[in-house]
C-alpha positions in Angstrom: 108.9 123.2 94.6 112.2 123.2 92.6 115.6 123.4 94.5 117.9 126.1 93.3 120.9 123.9 94.2 120.3 120.9 92.1 122.6 119.5 89.5 121.3 117.9 86.3 122.4 114.3 86.0 122.4 111.7 83.2 121.1 108.4 84.7 121.2 105.0 83.1 119.1 102.0 84.1 120.4 99.1 82.1 121.0 95.2 82.6 119.0 91.9 81.9 116.8 92.2 85.0 113.4 93.7 85.2 112.8 97.0 86.5 114.5 99.6 84.3 111.5 101.3 83.0 109.9 100.9 86.6 112.8 102.6 88.2 112.7 105.5 85.6 108.8 105.8 86.4 109.5 105.9 90.1 111.7 108.9 89.6 109.1 110.4 87.4 106.5 110.0 90.2 108.8 111.7 92.5 109.7 114.6 90.1 106.0 115.2 89.5 105.4 115.3 93.1 107.8 118.2 93.5 106.1 120.2 90.6 108.7 119.3 88.0 107.8 119.3 84.3 108.6 115.8 82.8 108.7 114.1 79.5 108.7 110.4 78.8 109.6 109.3 75.3 109.4 105.6 74.5 111.6 104.6 71.6 110.4 101.0 71.0 106.8 100.8 72.3 104.3 101.9 69.8 101.1 100.5 68.6 100.1 97.7 71.0 96.6 96.2 71.4 96.8 96.7 75.2 97.3 100.2 76.7 100.1 100.1 79.2 99.4 101.2 82.7 102.1 103.9 82.5 100.2 105.5 79.5 96.9 105.6 81.3 98.7 107.1 84.4 100.2 109.7 82.1 97.0 110.7 80.7 95.9 111.8 84.2 99.1 113.9 84.8 99.1 115.3 81.2 96.0 117.2 81.7 97.8 120.1 83.5 100.7 120.2 81.2 103.2 118.8 83.8 103.8 115.6 82.0 104.3 114.7 78.2 104.1 111.1 77.4 104.8 109.9 73.9 105.2 106.4 72.2 107.3 107.2 69.2 108.4 103.6 68.4 106.9 101.3 65.8 106.5 98.6 68.4 108.7 95.6 69.3 111.3 94.7 66.8 111.3 91.3 65.3 109.3 89.8 68.1 105.7 89.4 69.2 104.5 88.9 65.7 106.3 92.0 64.3 106.1 91.9 60.5 107.2 95.6 60.0 110.2 96.2 57.6 113.4 97.2 59.5 113.3 100.6 57.7 110.1 101.4 59.5 111.6 100.8 62.9 114.7 102.7 62.0 112.6 105.7 60.6 110.5 105.6 63.9 113.7 105.7 66.1 115.2 108.5 64.2 112.1 110.6 64.4 111.9 109.8 68.1 115.5 111.0 68.7 114.8 114.2 66.7 111.8 114.8 68.9 113.6 113.9 72.0 116.5 116.4 71.2 113.9 119.2 70.8 112.4 118.3 74.3 115.8 117.9 76.0 116.8 121.3 74.7 113.6 122.9 76.0 114.7 124.4 79.3 111.1 124.2 80.7 111.5 120.3 81.1 113.1 119.2 84.4 113.5 115.7 83.7 113.4 113.7 80.3 113.0 109.8 80.2 114.3 108.1 77.1 112.7 104.8 77.6 114.3 101.9 75.7 116.8 104.0 73.8 119.4 101.6 74.7 117.6 98.9 73.0 117.2 101.2 69.9 121.0 101.6 69.8 121.7 97.9 70.5 119.1 96.8 67.5 121.1 99.3 65.2 118.1 101.6 64.9 120.1 104.6 66.1 123.8 105.4 65.9 125.9 106.1 69.0 127.2 109.4 67.8 123.8 110.9 67.2 122.6 109.7 70.5 125.6 111.1 72.3 124.9 114.4 70.6 121.3 114.4 71.8 122.3 113.6 75.4 124.9 116.4 75.5 122.3 119.1 74.7 120.8 119.1 78.3 120.5 122.6 79.9 121.6 122.8 83.5 120.1 121.8 85.9 117.8 119.3 84.0 118.3 115.6 84.1 118.0 112.7 81.6 117.2 109.1 82.4 117.9 106.5 79.6 116.7 102.9 80.0 117.1 99.6 78.2 119.3 96.5 78.2 122.9 96.5 77.2 123.7 100.3 77.4 126.6 101.2 75.1 129.9 101.7 76.7 130.0 105.2 75.3 126.6 106.1 77.2 127.9 104.6 80.4 131.1 106.6 80.2 129.3 110.0 80.1 126.7 109.0 82.6 126.6 110.4 86.2 124.7 107.3 87.5 124.5 103.8 86.2 122.4 101.0 87.7 122.6 97.5 86.3 119.5 95.5 86.9 120.4 91.9 87.2 118.0 89.0 86.9 118.2 86.5 89.8 115.0 84.8 89.3 112.1 85.3 86.9 108.6 83.7 87.0 108.7 83.1 83.2 111.9 81.1 83.3 110.8 78.3 85.6 107.1 78.6 85.5 106.3 80.1 82.1 104.2 83.0 83.9 103.9 85.7 81.3 104.1 89.4 82.0 101.3 90.4 84.2 98.8 93.2 83.7 99.2 96.0 86.3 102.6 94.8 87.2 104.6 94.5 84.0 102.5 96.7 81.6 
């Protein structure tokens, strides 16, 4: 059921704390429950030896065309054994942005999540003007959620809602407990 009185929003989940993608996925879950058509485009995550839980869940919702889930990144940049040339990551991010622009402009999508796009900007894989152009193409009343650390001030400026996740305590810092299957991925 779609409300006729809704207003589209640009929502930013940023900060150094855990939970940015998790918060976006919570909004996705709620939107799907209301029959919305949703797209999740991951800008950094790509080929990974382990399938993320959100990808497995997305496969189930994707069967009826209600959810589009795509990983357009070339994987984590410069960490976790990444040996890809920087140009590969830049090319993947630019293709992801072009794809995202086409989805955002498609009025059939009610919610589009641009996961880790803030990270792609921070890493210099994408330029702010091209990201702002993409974000400005949203038809009303559709919404966009962007995630990732260190959201650019220009994105924060045009956003309707900004939440900063702040790390207070993390199990890896003190006890070296790595990311947990089913909780973190």
